VOKOL-146558 format. One record per residue (C-alpha): x, y, z; residue number from 1; residue in one letter. Coordinates in Angstrom, 3 decimals, padded with zeros to 6 digits. Example, Ala and Ser with C-alpha at 12.3 -4.5 7.8 and 13.67 -1.06 7.14 Angstrom:
BEGIN
+----------+----------+----------+-----+---+
:       c1 :       c2 :       c3 :   k : r :
+----------+----------+----------+-----+---+
:  012.300 : -004.500 :  007.800 :   1 : a :
:  013.670 : -001.060 :  007.140 :   2 : s :
+----------+----------+----------+-----+---+
//
This chain:
BEGIN
+----------+----------+----------+-----+---+
:       c1 :       c2 :       c3 :   k : r :
+----------+----------+----------+-----+---+
:  070.094 :  092.010 :  116.510 :   1 : m :
:  070.639 :  089.174 :  114.054 :   2 : t :
:  072.085 :  086.080 :  115.674 :   3 : e :
:  075.138 :  084.433 :  114.098 :   4 : a :
:  073.405 :  081.051 :  114.087 :   5 : r :
:  070.908 :  082.460 :  111.563 :   6 : n :
:  073.681 :  083.328 :  109.112 :   7 : i :
:  074.921 :  080.372 :  107.149 :   8 : e :
:  078.650 :  080.255 :  106.497 :   9 : v :
:  080.247 :  077.194 :  104.933 :  10 : k :
:  083.338 :  076.833 :  107.096 :  11 : w :
:  085.755 :  074.253 :  105.639 :  12 : p :
:  086.883 :  071.122 :  107.484 :  13 : k :
:  090.642 :  071.750 :  107.284 :  14 : n :
:  092.018 :  074.077 :  109.982 :  15 : v :
:  094.228 :  075.891 :  107.455 :  16 : n :
:  091.288 :  077.109 :  105.368 :  17 : e :
:  088.901 :  080.015 :  105.949 :  18 : i :
:  085.917 :  080.968 :  103.760 :  19 : p :
:  086.564 :  084.100 :  101.711 :  20 : k :
:  082.964 :  085.200 :  102.139 :  21 : e :
:  083.582 :  086.288 :  105.745 :  22 : i :
:  085.580 :  089.270 :  104.462 :  23 : f :
:  082.802 :  090.627 :  102.245 :  24 : v :
:  079.374 :  089.609 :  103.596 :  25 : r :
:  077.902 :  092.817 :  104.973 :  26 : e :
:  075.363 :  091.121 :  107.250 :  27 : e :
:  078.190 :  089.689 :  109.362 :  28 : l :
:  079.278 :  093.142 :  110.503 :  29 : f :
:  076.425 :  093.793 :  112.941 :  30 : e :
:  076.751 :  090.305 :  114.421 :  31 : v :
:  080.478 :  090.911 :  114.961 :  32 : e :
:  079.670 :  094.191 :  116.713 :  33 : q :
:  077.445 :  092.320 :  119.148 :  34 : e :
:  079.489 :  089.174 :  119.706 :  35 : k :
:  083.017 :  090.595 :  119.530 :  36 : i :
:  083.205 :  094.372 :  119.977 :  37 : f :
:  080.449 :  094.442 :  122.601 :  38 : r :
:  081.218 :  090.899 :  123.723 :  39 : g :
:  083.561 :  089.360 :  126.330 :  40 : p :
:  086.807 :  090.878 :  124.989 :  41 : e :
:  089.139 :  093.612 :  126.199 :  42 : w :
:  089.804 :  096.397 :  123.679 :  43 : h :
:  092.695 :  098.898 :  123.924 :  44 : p :
:  091.308 :  102.402 :  123.362 :  45 : v :
:  094.079 :  104.750 :  124.549 :  46 : a :
:  097.457 :  104.940 :  126.246 :  47 : h :
:  098.028 :  107.107 :  129.290 :  48 : t :
:  100.857 :  108.778 :  127.349 :  49 : g :
:  098.201 :  110.335 :  125.101 :  50 : e :
:  096.692 :  112.093 :  128.124 :  51 : l :
:  099.716 :  113.252 :  130.168 :  52 : p :
:  098.086 :  116.258 :  131.848 :  53 : n :
:  095.150 :  116.478 :  134.199 :  54 : k :
:  092.132 :  117.545 :  132.201 :  55 : g :
:  093.335 :  115.865 :  128.994 :  56 : d :
:  090.750 :  113.863 :  127.063 :  57 : f :
:  090.498 :  111.726 :  123.944 :  58 : k :
:  087.510 :  110.446 :  122.004 :  59 : t :
:  087.540 :  107.062 :  120.307 :  60 : f :
:  085.077 :  104.579 :  118.847 :  61 : d :
:  084.894 :  100.928 :  119.866 :  62 : l :
:  083.373 :  099.665 :  116.655 :  63 : g :
:  080.190 :  101.713 :  116.450 :  64 : t :
:  080.198 :  102.731 :  120.140 :  65 : v :
:  081.540 :  106.251 :  120.907 :  66 : p :
:  083.834 :  106.655 :  123.943 :  67 : l :
:  085.251 :  109.549 :  125.946 :  68 : l :
:  088.532 :  108.941 :  127.805 :  69 : i :
:  089.610 :  111.448 :  130.486 :  70 : t :
:  092.510 :  112.189 :  132.818 :  71 : h :
:  090.774 :  113.582 :  135.887 :  72 : g :
:  091.954 :  116.298 :  138.204 :  73 : q :
:  092.392 :  113.538 :  140.781 :  74 : d :
:  094.942 :  111.826 :  138.494 :  75 : g :
:  092.624 :  108.921 :  137.567 :  76 : e :
:  092.015 :  107.767 :  134.007 :  77 : y :
:  088.401 :  107.009 :  133.178 :  78 : r :
:  086.455 :  105.852 :  130.135 :  79 : v :
:  082.834 :  106.884 :  129.551 :  80 : f :
:  080.338 :  106.294 :  126.819 :  81 : y :
:  080.399 :  109.516 :  124.808 :  82 : n :
:  076.702 :  110.181 :  125.315 :  83 : a :
:  074.881 :  112.533 :  127.661 :  84 : c :
:  073.074 :  110.695 :  130.463 :  85 : s :
:  069.954 :  112.737 :  129.687 :  86 : h :
:  068.977 :  112.001 :  126.067 :  87 : r :
:  072.192 :  110.362 :  124.764 :  88 : s :
:  073.364 :  113.303 :  122.675 :  89 : n :
:  077.031 :  112.885 :  121.700 :  90 : q :
:  078.835 :  114.835 :  124.390 :  91 : l :
:  082.250 :  115.606 :  122.882 :  92 : e :
:  083.141 :  115.889 :  119.183 :  93 : t :
:  086.824 :  116.893 :  119.362 :  94 : a :
:  089.350 :  114.073 :  118.930 :  95 : s :
:  091.372 :  115.352 :  121.897 :  96 : s :
:  091.927 :  118.381 :  124.122 :  97 : g :
:  091.966 :  119.597 :  127.699 :  98 : n :
:  088.831 :  120.514 :  129.630 :  99 : k :
:  087.629 :  120.796 :  133.193 : 100 : t :
:  083.995 :  120.357 :  132.139 : 101 : e :
:  082.004 :  118.708 :  129.362 : 102 : f :
:  078.759 :  120.414 :  128.344 : 103 : e :
:  076.047 :  118.806 :  126.275 : 104 : c :
:  074.919 :  121.432 :  123.715 : 105 : p :
:  071.358 :  120.100 :  123.520 : 106 : y :
:  070.074 :  120.979 :  127.005 : 107 : h :
:  073.303 :  122.277 :  128.640 : 108 : r :
:  073.787 :  119.440 :  131.065 : 109 : w :
:  077.299 :  119.794 :  132.493 : 110 : l :
:  079.712 :  117.033 :  133.601 : 111 : f :
:  083.139 :  117.032 :  135.221 : 112 : n :
:  086.003 :  114.688 :  134.141 : 113 : p :
:  084.842 :  112.195 :  136.790 : 114 : k :
:  081.595 :  111.896 :  134.834 : 115 : g :
:  079.539 :  113.532 :  137.578 : 116 : e :
:  076.573 :  115.692 :  136.612 : 117 : l :
:  077.353 :  119.116 :  138.099 : 118 : i :
:  074.751 :  121.288 :  136.394 : 119 : g :
:  071.428 :  121.056 :  134.540 : 120 : c :
:  069.142 :  124.049 :  133.805 : 121 : p :
:  065.581 :  124.193 :  135.157 : 122 : n :
:  066.008 :  121.106 :  137.372 : 123 : s :
:  063.261 :  122.353 :  139.724 : 124 : k :
:  060.819 :  121.402 :  136.982 : 125 : e :
:  062.201 :  117.874 :  136.497 : 126 : f :
:  060.467 :  114.616 :  137.345 : 127 : s :
:  059.688 :  113.817 :  141.013 : 128 : p :
:  062.713 :  112.818 :  143.099 : 129 : g :
:  065.295 :  113.907 :  140.507 : 130 : f :
:  068.865 :  113.946 :  141.883 : 131 : k :
:  071.991 :  114.909 :  139.982 : 132 : r :
:  073.968 :  112.057 :  141.515 : 133 : e :
:  071.641 :  109.577 :  139.793 : 134 : d :
:  072.731 :  110.766 :  136.320 : 135 : y :
:  076.495 :  110.356 :  135.902 : 136 : p :
:  077.995 :  109.432 :  132.549 : 137 : l :
:  077.807 :  105.681 :  132.006 : 138 : n :
:  081.057 :  103.703 :  131.967 : 139 : q :
:  082.224 :  100.377 :  130.511 : 140 : p :
:  084.570 :  098.195 :  132.566 : 141 : r :
:  088.107 :  099.564 :  132.421 : 142 : t :
:  091.592 :  098.207 :  133.185 : 143 : a :
:  095.148 :  099.428 :  132.542 : 144 : i :
:  098.275 :  097.403 :  131.799 : 145 : s :
:  101.655 :  099.011 :  130.982 : 146 : y :
:  099.855 :  102.291 :  130.416 : 147 : g :
:  097.471 :  100.834 :  127.839 : 148 : l :
:  093.823 :  101.531 :  128.703 : 149 : i :
:  091.437 :  098.667 :  127.925 : 150 : f :
:  087.644 :  098.559 :  128.029 : 151 : v :
:  085.074 :  095.799 :  127.770 : 152 : t :
:  081.316 :  096.033 :  127.450 : 153 : m :
:  080.680 :  092.599 :  128.927 : 154 : s :
:  080.528 :  091.470 :  132.536 : 155 : e :
:  081.649 :  088.021 :  131.387 : 156 : e :
:  085.103 :  089.162 :  130.245 : 157 : t :
:  087.854 :  087.585 :  132.399 : 158 : p :
:  090.402 :  089.736 :  134.269 : 159 : p :
:  092.733 :  091.578 :  131.907 : 160 : l :
:  095.922 :  089.691 :  132.799 : 161 : e :
:  094.145 :  086.382 :  132.198 : 162 : e :
:  092.776 :  087.683 :  128.881 : 163 : w :
:  096.253 :  088.722 :  127.682 : 164 : i :
:  097.479 :  085.252 :  128.550 : 165 : g :
:  100.649 :  083.719 :  127.141 : 166 : d :
:  101.790 :  086.796 :  125.190 : 167 : v :
:  102.221 :  088.959 :  128.314 : 168 : m :
:  106.081 :  088.834 :  128.218 : 169 : p :
:  106.176 :  090.045 :  124.595 : 170 : t :
:  103.563 :  092.699 :  125.396 : 171 : f :
:  105.747 :  093.990 :  128.228 : 172 : k :
:  108.766 :  094.250 :  125.930 : 173 : q :
:  106.752 :  095.995 :  123.203 : 174 : a :
:  105.654 :  098.600 :  125.765 : 175 : m :
:  109.223 :  099.435 :  126.786 : 176 : g :
:  109.178 :  097.160 :  129.854 : 177 : e :
:  107.289 :  099.674 :  132.027 : 178 : d :
:  104.779 :  101.321 :  129.670 : 179 : g :
:  106.009 :  104.804 :  130.681 : 180 : d :
:  105.541 :  106.288 :  127.222 : 181 : l :
:  104.760 :  109.774 :  125.925 : 182 : r :
:  102.932 :  110.605 :  122.710 : 183 : l :
:  104.912 :  112.001 :  119.780 : 184 : l :
:  102.018 :  112.200 :  117.323 : 185 : g :
:  099.550 :  110.401 :  115.073 : 186 : y :
:  098.897 :  109.404 :  111.525 : 187 : q :
:  095.301 :  108.436 :  110.817 : 188 : k :
:  094.244 :  106.498 :  107.762 : 189 : v :
:  091.176 :  104.700 :  106.411 : 190 : s :
:  091.590 :  101.403 :  104.599 : 191 : y :
:  089.026 :  100.197 :  102.100 : 192 : k :
:  089.047 :  096.806 :  103.752 : 193 : s :
:  087.156 :  094.679 :  106.223 : 194 : n :
:  088.686 :  094.790 :  109.715 : 195 : w :
:  089.523 :  091.090 :  109.529 : 196 : k :
:  091.527 :  091.585 :  106.340 : 197 : g :
:  093.493 :  094.367 :  108.030 : 198 : y :
:  094.238 :  092.172 :  111.050 : 199 : n :
:  095.156 :  089.047 :  109.058 : 200 : d :
:  098.718 :  090.301 :  108.454 : 201 : n :
:  101.151 :  087.393 :  108.852 : 202 : d :
:  104.848 :  086.674 :  109.299 : 203 : g :
:  105.226 :  085.043 :  105.873 : 204 : y :
:  104.768 :  088.199 :  103.810 : 205 : h :
:  107.260 :  090.595 :  105.411 : 206 : a :
:  110.492 :  089.815 :  103.507 : 207 : p :
:  108.554 :  089.088 :  100.297 : 208 : l :
:  106.174 :  092.051 :  100.033 : 209 : l :
:  108.183 :  094.878 :  101.593 : 210 : h :
:  110.793 :  096.001 :  099.071 : 211 : k :
:  112.830 :  098.024 :  101.578 : 212 : a :
:  114.270 :  094.847 :  103.066 : 213 : f :
:  115.711 :  093.877 :  099.681 : 214 : t :
:  116.727 :  097.388 :  098.605 : 215 : m :
:  118.635 :  097.984 :  101.843 : 216 : l :
:  119.988 :  094.429 :  101.989 : 217 : n :
:  118.451 :  094.307 :  105.460 : 218 : w :
:  118.615 :  090.794 :  106.884 : 219 : q :
:  116.780 :  089.624 :  109.967 : 220 : g :
:  118.138 :  087.407 :  112.703 : 221 : g :
:  116.530 :  084.662 :  114.724 : 222 : q :
:  112.877 :  085.017 :  115.563 : 223 : g :
:  109.731 :  083.247 :  116.720 : 224 : h :
:  105.989 :  083.660 :  117.093 : 225 : q :
:  104.225 :  083.146 :  120.414 : 226 : y :
:  100.503 :  082.437 :  120.550 : 227 : m :
:  097.896 :  082.676 :  123.241 : 228 : d :
:  096.130 :  079.370 :  122.763 : 229 : k :
:  092.781 :  080.609 :  124.088 : 230 : t :
:  092.056 :  083.731 :  122.029 : 231 : r :
:  094.707 :  083.624 :  119.343 : 232 : g :
:  096.668 :  086.686 :  120.440 : 233 : h :
:  099.999 :  086.636 :  118.658 : 234 : l :
:  103.440 :  087.846 :  119.690 : 235 : g :
:  106.437 :  088.203 :  117.368 : 236 : f :
:  109.974 :  088.364 :  118.733 : 237 : e :
:  112.839 :  088.819 :  116.285 : 238 : a :
:  116.456 :  089.898 :  116.330 : 239 : d :
:  117.539 :  092.543 :  113.847 : 240 : l :
:  120.950 :  092.862 :  112.279 : 241 : k :
:  122.388 :  096.371 :  111.724 : 242 : p :
:  121.425 :  097.835 :  108.366 : 243 : v :
:  124.479 :  098.249 :  106.130 : 244 : p :
:  125.212 :  101.708 :  104.714 : 245 : k :
:  123.480 :  102.137 :  101.398 : 246 : s :
:  123.164 :  104.762 :  098.679 : 247 : e :
:  119.459 :  103.938 :  098.666 : 248 : m :
:  118.916 :  106.040 :  101.781 : 249 : i :
:  120.308 :  109.507 :  102.457 : 250 : k :
:  119.552 :  109.601 :  106.197 : 251 : d :
:  120.872 :  106.385 :  107.727 : 252 : h :
:  119.409 :  107.325 :  111.132 : 253 : s :
:  116.016 :  106.182 :  109.798 : 254 : l :
:  117.203 :  102.581 :  110.130 : 255 : v :
:  119.758 :  103.030 :  112.909 : 256 : e :
:  119.283 :  101.585 :  116.379 : 257 : y :
:  120.452 :  103.725 :  119.299 : 258 : i :
:  120.887 :  101.935 :  122.608 : 259 : g :
:  122.040 :  098.646 :  124.057 : 260 : d :
:  122.683 :  096.346 :  121.099 : 261 : e :
:  121.241 :  093.420 :  123.064 : 262 : a :
:  117.835 :  095.118 :  122.811 : 263 : n :
:  118.066 :  095.843 :  119.074 : 264 : m :
:  115.185 :  093.876 :  117.723 : 265 : g :
:  111.525 :  093.748 :  116.872 : 266 : s :
:  108.609 :  092.990 :  119.170 : 267 : r :
:  105.080 :  092.884 :  117.832 : 268 : l :
:  101.762 :  092.084 :  119.513 : 269 : i :
:  098.443 :  091.364 :  117.836 : 270 : q :
:  095.563 :  091.318 :  120.307 : 271 : f :
:  092.258 :  089.883 :  119.107 : 272 : f :
:  090.359 :  091.412 :  117.454 : 273 : p :
:  092.172 :  094.467 :  115.970 : 274 : t :
:  095.064 :  095.820 :  118.060 : 275 : m :
:  098.646 :  095.889 :  116.753 : 276 : v :
:  101.584 :  097.105 :  118.867 : 277 : i :
:  105.097 :  097.332 :  117.442 : 278 : t :
:  108.508 :  098.088 :  118.902 : 279 : r :
:  110.885 :  098.013 :  115.955 : 280 : h :
:  114.408 :  099.463 :  116.325 : 281 : l :
:  113.673 :  102.692 :  118.259 : 282 : n :
:  110.008 :  102.977 :  117.216 : 283 : v :
:  107.157 :  102.568 :  119.693 : 284 : y :
:  103.971 :  102.303 :  117.611 : 285 : n :
:  100.449 :  101.499 :  118.831 : 286 : i :
:  097.823 :  101.072 :  116.121 : 287 : r :
:  094.291 :  101.733 :  117.324 : 288 : f :
:  091.894 :  100.268 :  114.741 : 289 : a :
:  088.205 :  101.078 :  114.360 : 290 : i :
:  085.850 :  098.748 :  112.476 : 291 : a :
:  083.767 :  101.472 :  110.804 : 292 : r :
:  081.853 :  099.238 :  108.424 : 293 : g :
:  081.972 :  096.027 :  106.394 : 294 : p :
:  084.674 :  097.497 :  104.136 : 295 : m :
:  085.910 :  100.490 :  106.122 : 296 : d :
:  088.670 :  100.176 :  108.715 : 297 : t :
:  090.155 :  103.312 :  110.257 : 298 : e :
:  093.560 :  103.024 :  111.946 : 299 : v :
:  095.216 :  105.591 :  114.207 : 300 : h :
:  098.976 :  105.084 :  114.154 : 301 : y :
:  100.188 :  106.535 :  117.466 : 302 : a :
:  103.944 :  107.040 :  117.954 : 303 : y :
:  105.618 :  107.315 :  121.341 : 304 : f :
:  108.907 :  108.059 :  123.053 : 305 : c :
:  109.911 :  106.843 :  126.495 : 306 : h :
:  109.468 :  109.209 :  129.414 : 307 : a :
:  113.188 :  108.906 :  130.239 : 308 : s :
:  114.353 :  109.992 :  126.749 : 309 : d :
:  116.584 :  113.026 :  126.363 : 310 : d :
:  115.989 :  115.615 :  123.638 : 311 : e :
:  118.224 :  113.890 :  121.079 : 312 : e :
:  116.510 :  110.533 :  121.577 : 313 : m :
:  113.093 :  112.142 :  121.196 : 314 : i :
:  114.199 :  113.684 :  117.905 : 315 : k :
:  115.549 :  110.325 :  116.750 : 316 : h :
:  112.338 :  108.456 :  117.593 : 317 : r :
:  110.262 :  111.187 :  115.923 : 318 : t :
:  112.359 :  111.022 :  112.758 : 319 : r :
:  112.276 :  107.229 :  112.660 : 320 : q :
:  108.631 :  106.677 :  113.684 : 321 : a :
:  106.270 :  107.093 :  110.736 : 322 : s :
:  109.112 :  107.132 :  108.200 : 323 : n :
:  109.838 :  103.524 :  109.123 : 324 : l :
:  106.526 :  101.977 :  110.202 : 325 : l :
:  103.753 :  104.400 :  109.262 : 326 : g :
:  100.991 :  103.731 :  106.737 : 327 : p :
:  103.451 :  104.946 :  104.086 : 328 : c :
:  106.647 :  103.999 :  105.939 : 329 : g :
:  109.666 :  102.485 :  104.226 : 330 : m :
:  109.016 :  098.950 :  105.449 : 331 : v :
:  105.225 :  099.053 :  105.669 : 332 : s :
:  103.885 :  101.150 :  102.789 : 333 : m :
:  102.797 :  098.159 :  100.683 : 334 : e :
:  100.369 :  096.901 :  103.351 : 335 : d :
:  097.610 :  099.379 :  102.461 : 336 : a :
:  097.359 :  098.094 :  098.906 : 337 : a :
:  097.310 :  094.487 :  100.120 : 338 : i :
:  094.462 :  095.122 :  102.595 : 339 : f :
:  092.330 :  096.526 :  099.773 : 340 : h :
:  093.289 :  093.847 :  097.260 : 341 : r :
:  092.441 :  091.083 :  099.749 : 342 : i :
:  088.999 :  092.624 :  100.024 : 343 : h :
:  088.574 :  092.739 :  096.244 : 344 : i :
:  089.839 :  089.194 :  095.744 : 345 : g :
:  087.629 :  087.808 :  098.487 : 346 : s :
:  084.568 :  088.483 :  096.329 : 347 : n :
:  085.494 :  085.330 :  094.421 : 348 : t :
:  084.221 :  081.859 :  095.430 : 349 : p :
:  086.097 :  079.428 :  097.640 : 350 : g :
:  088.457 :  079.492 :  100.594 : 351 : n :
:  091.678 :  081.239 :  101.538 : 352 : a :
:  094.215 :  078.483 :  102.218 : 353 : i :
:  097.178 :  078.951 :  104.568 : 354 : f :
:  100.316 :  076.976 :  103.722 : 355 : q :
:  103.576 :  078.111 :  105.332 : 356 : k :
:  104.079 :  076.457 :  108.699 : 357 : g :
:  101.026 :  074.193 :  108.390 : 358 : v :
:  101.833 :  070.693 :  109.635 : 359 : t :
:  098.334 :  069.278 :  110.052 : 360 : s :
:  094.899 :  069.722 :  108.501 : 361 : f :
:  093.192 :  068.659 :  111.749 : 362 : d :
:  095.147 :  070.341 :  114.553 : 363 : e :
:  096.157 :  073.949 :  115.127 : 364 : l :
:  099.899 :  074.730 :  115.175 : 365 : p :
:  101.773 :  074.872 :  118.474 : 366 : t :
:  105.247 :  075.804 :  117.208 : 367 : d :
:  105.432 :  078.679 :  114.718 : 368 : v :
:  108.574 :  080.130 :  113.151 : 369 : k :
:  109.183 :  083.823 :  112.558 : 370 : q :
:  108.084 :  083.851 :  108.901 : 371 : n :
:  105.235 :  081.333 :  109.053 : 372 : d :
:  101.656 :  082.294 :  108.265 : 373 : e :
:  100.194 :  079.515 :  110.401 : 374 : s :
:  100.352 :  081.672 :  113.538 : 375 : g :
:  097.131 :  083.358 :  112.387 : 376 : n :
:  095.128 :  080.133 :  112.488 : 377 : l :
:  094.360 :  080.042 :  116.257 : 378 : p :
:  092.848 :  083.523 :  115.919 : 379 : r :
:  090.640 :  082.357 :  113.067 : 380 : w :
:  089.563 :  079.334 :  115.091 : 381 : e :
:  088.594 :  081.624 :  117.988 : 382 : y :
:  086.622 :  083.852 :  115.606 : 383 : y :
:  084.805 :  080.821 :  114.191 : 384 : r :
:  083.770 :  079.651 :  117.666 : 385 : k :
:  082.589 :  083.098 :  118.779 : 386 : i :
:  080.452 :  083.458 :  115.689 : 387 : m :
:  079.000 :  079.974 :  116.097 : 388 : g :
:  080.021 :  078.652 :  112.695 : 389 : f :
:  080.285 :  074.869 :  112.424 : 390 : e :
:  083.054 :  073.151 :  110.491 : 391 : r :
:  082.074 :  070.992 :  107.546 : 392 : a :
:  082.431 :  067.252 :  108.187 : 393 : e :
:  084.148 :  066.633 :  104.883 : 394 : s :
+----------+----------+----------+-----+---+
//
């Protein structure tokens, strides 16, 4: 594995500048896999609402590492590396399903949802002292918060609550206060963009890029950004004003909030490195991102209802979900083009320079307004330190 210290990156002196080359240099990708995706970070890989029944499973990739997530017959949720404990053949290829057993097709080793080896042909001819109990599926560290299942591949990662840090209150609100969510469905999309370009979305662009806000005369209320000062997690909290009736939209329910008006708003969480969670009007949206390659980011948009919803509310959330905030949703469809165009433009020399909300060239921001872009800077500073890049002195 190439060490980051052997890759030269000219990181600028000013805290509001980042080198454009980090979006396009292919050799950085493997170092990021080692230092970030396999490093001391927690990564959300599933929500319990995706696996409501015993026997349910989901496969997912943490960067380049394949995972198998199960809901056991004992009610426990577990995450395994999706590789047979014999010769590391990929165990499960389906994206999801329900099974009581997982069989490796290569040599027919058989595992239960607890990861225990329960069958292997011809074991009498195996190596001396062979015991089934010595060959369970391997597991990364796992923790659950508000139904969201996190994994880490490092023993040095702090406890999950400590890792989430200062954005925990916003996270709780984005997860419906209790995290008791149920899956409505997915949209899955691949962006021709580096994972860092995808995750560099900021508060500045929203009312300027997304035409739906102007077309619907949709005005926001008061809002703020909250940062975790250690890892650069970012929380957005914003009020939303009711959308006026408009001839631009035939079905007004797509932008209608149903519920206590005091809760009509937007809550968004960005966990380092790639996770985005949004509660906007009546939409619960968790975006599971996979860094597939230097310019290939796959995102699974998962939409949820609350477990307490009645049939009409479920229909409303389903209708509003991807139509509002999906990869081609009314107020988010322009993002895909921007991710790709950032990647193209970053092949030019120089630095990307943040402006809105920047009050100092030497110190990171501590107070960030709703539509500032400076809230992204602590995350970039954390990335720089992880990768071992030194700032220029002048």
